[in-house]
VOPAPA-628018 format. One record per residue (C-alpha): x, y, z; residue in three letters. Coordinates in steps of 0.02 Angstrom, whole numbers, padded with zeros to 5 digits, always signed. Each point is the difference from the previous one (the first is absolute). Example, Ala and Ser with C-alpha at 12.3 -4.5 7.8 and 13.67 -1.06 7.14 Angstrom:
<pts>
+00615-00225+00390ALA;+00069+00172-00033SER;
</pts>
This chain:
<pts>
+00969+00592+01534MET;+00110-00148-00040GLU;-00087-00164-00035LEU;+00043-00143+00118GLU;-00018-00127-00140VAL;-00007+00044-00185ILE;-00122-00112-00094ARG;+00059-00024-00178VAL;-00105-00075-00140LEU;+00104-00062-00146MET;-00096-00035-00161ILE;+00127-00100-00101GLU;-00015-00165-00092ASP;+00183-00049+00015SER;+00031-00109+00154PRO;+00186+00039-00012ASP;-00031+00188+00005ALA;-00119-00019+00146ALA;+00124-00107+00095ARG;+00140+00125-00033LEU;-00101+00145+00069VAL;-00056-00101+00150ARG;+00182-00042+00040GLU;+00055+00180-00025GLU;-00132+00067+00118LEU;+00039-00132+00130LYS;+00187+00034-00010ASP;-00028+00188+00010ALA;-00107+00018+00155GLN;-00060-00170+00056GLY;-00181+00007+00058ASP;-00025+00180-00054LYS;-00086-00057-00160PHE;-00145-00116-00035GLU;-00003-00056-00182LEU;-00150-00075-00090ALA;+00018-00056-00181CYS;-00130-00023-00138GLU;+00041-00061-00174GLY;-00143+00075-00101ARG;-00078+00173-00009LEU;-00173-00069+00040SER;+00068-00082+00157GLU;+00092+00158+00049GLY;-00158+00105-00017LEU;-00096-00123+00108GLU;+00136+00013+00133ARG;-00005+00190-00010ILE;-00187-00002+00036GLU;+00035-00086+00166LYS;+00104+00149+00059GLY;+00146+00009+00121ASN;+00133+00039-00131ILE;+00130+00137+00020ASP;+00090-00010-00167VAL;-00015-00097-00164ILE;+00143-00069-00105LEU;-00075-00021-00173LEU;+00068-00094-00150ASP;-00071+00074-00161LEU;+00007-00166-00096SER;-00122-00125+00075LEU;-00091-00150-00074PRO;-00166+00095-00004ASP;+00061+00178-00031SER;+00142+00084-00092GLN;+00084+00170-00001GLY;-00072+00165+00057TYR;-00176-00069+00022ASP;+00064-00108+00142THR;+00050+00154+00097PHE;-00157+00094-00051ALA;-00116-00134+00069GLN;+00092-00015+00166VAL;+00010+00189+00021HIS;-00185+00012-00038LEU;-00043-00124+00138HIS;+00116+00075+00129THR;+00052+00180-00034PRO;+00056+00025+00181ASN;+00120-00146+00013ILE;+00176+00037-00066PRO;+00054-00104-00150ILE;+00179-00045-00046VAL;+00005-00065-00179VAL;+00114-00146-00044LEU;+00062+00011-00178SER;+00121-00086-00117GLY;+00150+00100-00058ASP;-00078+00016-00173ASN;-00156+00085+00069ASN;+00073+00140+00104GLU;-00092+00132-00102SER;-00164-00088+00041LEU;+00046-00003+00185ALA;+00034+00187-00007VAL;-00171+00025-00079LYS;-00083-00088+00148THR;+00091+00115+00121VAL;-00067+00149-00096GLN;-00174-00076+00016ALA;+00008-00032+00188GLY;+00122-00139+00043ALA;+00120+00053+00137GLN;+00157-00086-00066ASP;+00063-00137-00113TYR;+00133-00136+00010LEU;+00087-00078-00149ILE;+00013-00189+00011LYS;+00180-00056+00003GLY;+00051+00157+00094GLU;-00080-00044+00165TRP;+00098+00008+00159SER;-00048-00006+00183ILE;+00032+00185+00025GLY;-00088+00054-00159ARG;-00156-00105+00028THR;-00022+00053+00181VAL;+00036+00182-00040ARG;-00127-00001-00141SER;-00134-00070+00115ILE;+00032+00131+00134TYR;+00006+00143-00125TYR;-00161-00059-00083ALA;-00092+00000+00166ILE;+00063+00172+00048GLU;-00039+00076-00170ARG;-00176-00072+00008GLN;-00025+00075+00173ARG;+00052+00170-00065THR;-00117-00012-00149MET;-00144-00056+00109ASP;+00028+00147+00116ALA;-00006+00121-00147LEU;-00157-00082-00069ARG;-00085+00012+00170SER;+00022+00188-00007VAL;-00043+00026-00184LEU;-00121-00136-00052PHE;-00093-00062+00155VAL;-00165+00066+00068ASP;+00035+00049+00180LYS;-00173-00041+00067LEU;-00022-00176-00069THR;+00178-00055-00040GLY;-00054-00042-00178LEU;+00079+00072-00157ARG;-00053+00177-00043ASN;-00049+00064-00172ARG;+00180+00034-00052GLY;+00056-00173+00055GLY;-00146-00080-00092LEU;+00043+00079-00167PHE;+00184-00045+00011ILE;-00036-00182+00043LEU;-00142-00010-00126ALA;+00120+00040-00140GLU;+00117-00139+00059GLN;-00144-00123+00013GLN;-00062+00037-00174MET;+00174-00018-00074ASN;+00016-00170+00083ILE;-00174-00050-00057ALA;+00049+00043-00179ASN;+00159-00102+00008ARG;-00078-00151+00086THR;-00167+00011-00092LYS;-00091+00000+00166SER;-00158+00100+00027GLY;-00034+00112+00150LEU;-00152+00073+00085PHE;-00020+00179+00057VAL;-00126+00008+00142ILE;-00072+00169+00049PHE;-00083+00004+00172VAL;-00096+00141+00082ASP;-00062-00006+00180LEU;-00186+00035+00011ASN;-00074+00121+00126ASP;+00165+00080+00050MET;-00080+00172+00006LYS;-00130-00065+00122MET;+00135-00077+00110ILE;+00103+00160+00001ASN;-00150+00115+00028ASP;-00088-00100+00136THR;+00145-00086+00089MET;+00148+00112-00035GLY;+00152-00007-00112HIS;+00095-00108+00125GLN;-00129-00137-00025GLU;+00012+00030-00187GLY;+00188-00026+00007ASP;-00029-00161+00097HIS;-00118-00061-00137ALA;+00135+00031-00130LEU;+00126-00097+00104ILE;-00123-00144+00019GLU;-00029-00001-00187ALA;+00188-00011-00030ALA;+00007-00149+00117SER;-00138-00088-00098ILE;+00094+00029-00164PHE;+00158-00075+00075LYS;-00098-00155+00053GLU;-00084-00016-00170THR;+00145+00025-00120PHE;+00171-00081-00017ARG;+00162+00076+00059THR;+00052+00014-00183SER;-00153+00108-00042ASP;+00013+00190+00008ILE;-00122+00083+00120ILE;-00011+00190+00002ALA;-00105+00139+00075ARG;-00006+00132-00136ILE;-00094+00133+00098GLY;-00145+00021+00121GLY;-00101-00160+00006ASP;+00062-00070-00167GLU;+00113-00152-00016PHE;+00078-00090-00148VAL;+00068-00177-00006ILE;+00102-00075-00142ILE;-00009-00190-00004SER;+00096-00110-00121ILE;-00103-00139-00079GLU;+00049-00110-00147THR;-00175-00019-00071HIS;-00156+00107+00016LYS;-00131-00137+00012GLY;-00108+00023+00155ARG;+00143+00071+00101ALA;-00082+00172+00017ALA;-00156-00078+00078ASP;+00107-00105+00116ILE;+00103+00151+00055ILE;-00155+00103+00039GLU;-00084-00146+00089ALA;+00153-00025+00110ARG;+00003+00185+00043LEU;-00186+00001+00041ARG;+00020-00152+00112GLU;+00143+00080+00096ASN;-00104+00158+00024ILE;-00144-00106+00065ARG;+00114-00090+00122ILE;+00076+00164+00057HIS;-00170+00080+00030ASN;-00058-00152+00100ALA;+00150-00001+00116GLU;-00074+00122+00125ARG;-00146+00118+00022SER;+00036+00168-00079ARG;-00089+00164-00036ARG;+00019-00026-00186TYR;+00040-00138-00123LYS;+00140+00017-00126LEU;-00065-00002-00178SER;+00093+00016-00165MET;-00038+00029-00183SER;+00116-00093-00119VAL;+00047+00018-00183GLY;+00119-00118-00089ILE;+00088+00017-00168SER;+00113-00127-00083TYR;+00163+00028-00093TYR;+00031-00118-00145ASP;+00180+00012-00065PRO;-00065-00055-00170GLU;-00106+00158-00007ASN;+00103+00129+00097PRO;-00070+00161+00071VAL;+00073+00129+00119SER;-00014-00013+00189PHE;-00102+00160+00002ASN;-00127-00083-00116GLU;-00009-00152+00113LEU;-00022+00111+00152LEU;-00135+00103-00084SER;-00094-00158-00053SER;+00005-00073+00176ALA;-00051+00169+00073ASP;-00151+00008-00116LYS;-00055-00176+00046LYS;+00019+00041+00185MET;-00113+00153-00015TYR;-00129-00101-00095GLU;-00005-00123+00146GLN;-00008+00143+00127LYS;-00145+00080-00096ARG;-00094-00165-00002ASP;+00025-00019+00188VAL;-00060+00178+00033ASN;-00154-00022-00110GLU;-00047-00164+00083SER;+00006+00084+00171SER;-00123+00138-00051LEU;
</pts>
């Protein structure tokens, strides 16, 4: 379906370049495009968090970020928004590398034209739609709409590579729904499916759009959340999740209350381990919490 208005975010610190693109888009199709410009990566990421963006034009050389890491951080925050990389003529090989890593196209500064810029935007959007359609078949859990196990492992590798380059830590959060057997046995599997869908909704409310949320099988979920420093972040994450569960359970009378056991492991790029090791550690901590809950209920 064709978009009535294409909302373009340009992350570029050159006012002249931004003005040129704005004029090109206006000359090409008038009010067909809405262009917002940010001059720093940090400002661009803040704008991305607000949503309502159809395509991103991204300069790789910004005051607060340079080179491939600029693309990596934007792609991490918004893997489903197409990115067109803006590159100098001496960095075309770098631009090609970003396309190999997930950018939909690149434009060389100095070679812009109305037709080329507009065409690149349209192509980027269509390519992203095609990729999203393929991912929805291969890497999305049909019941909850979250990533499935295969999608989790592919994105986990990307996240850890980015964490290593940017020296940013990440949390792996393993969640298991309590009492799912009781729900299925006493209320039926349809109610059990509904509980899983409700849990997915709580995760979406709790975590950021840039976090990876996956159902890896049965009543088990995994979330990957990027955090710069460990600190008390794990406690804050779990407290936020518990509060959202409490609010959800209080919304209306129900035959059961949703309950979850949680285990959290932290990835420190200064002391790297594999994703499987992180997952195993979080899984172990989750089962320790579940055992404590079961013993306290005896």
